[in-house]
N, C-alpha and C positions, 0 to 999 in steps of 0.2 A: 825432488830432487838430486840426481846419481854424486855422487862423490867425485873429484875428477880436479888436476891440479888446470891452472892458470897461466897465460903467460900473467909478466907483472900489467902488461899495458892491458891484459881486460878485464885486471881489479881495477885499474888504476880508472877505468872508463866507468865503474860503475856507478848506475844513476839512478837518483832518488827524483821518483815522480811524485809529487804533491797531492794525497787527496781529500785535505781541508779539515779540521781539526786539527790540525800538528800531530797529521801522520802522513807518514813514506810511504811510498813501495820501493823495494831494496832491487833493485835491475841487471844484473849479472850475466854478459853475452843474451839479448833479449829474453831471458826470463828470472820471472818474480822467483825472488827466493827466501822473502821474508816482509817485517815492514820492522821500519823505526817509530816509535812515536812522544809526546809528551806524557808522562807515567806522574795521574794525578793521583793525590790521598787528603784526606780530612779538611777538604777545602782549598789547599794548593799546588801549585807542581811544585812534584817532587824533585824530577830531573829527566828521564829518557831512557825506555826499556825496549829493548830487540822479540822480533817474533817471528815465530818461524811461519810458512804458508797458511799455516792450520791457526794460525792464533793463540800456538802454546807460547808463552812468556822466556826467552833463554834469559842465562844468570850472567849476571853480570860479573866479569872478572877481574874490575879493580877495585880503588877502593872506596866503599860506599855502599850502600846498596842498590844503587840506581846509577846508572852512567851522568854523569856533567855533560857531557858533551851529544848530541848528534852524530858526530863521529866516533866517538865511543859506543855507542848504542850499536853505529853499523859495523863496528872492530869485534866488538861483542856474540853480536849473528856471525858473521863469516867464521871466526873462530870455531864455533857451537857444530857450524856447520861441514868442519872439514878444507876449509875452500886457503887451497898455498900454492905456491908459487913452482 
């Protein structure tokens, strides 16, 4: 994915397409830019994590090791890719 600026309307129209098993593809302007998914460890769900299209985990930028919500993981993904308005 090429880094570029997006309009607020394009970012707000980001789609989450379910893949099953607690994972969603993140689609921005028709292009899959990564995934957000439930993070499991020690037999239980630990939160949410974002991955690049190559399934490389993205660092969480907030409190804790993993994002608490799917939306927070989505923000982690967009920030890591340099997506801005």
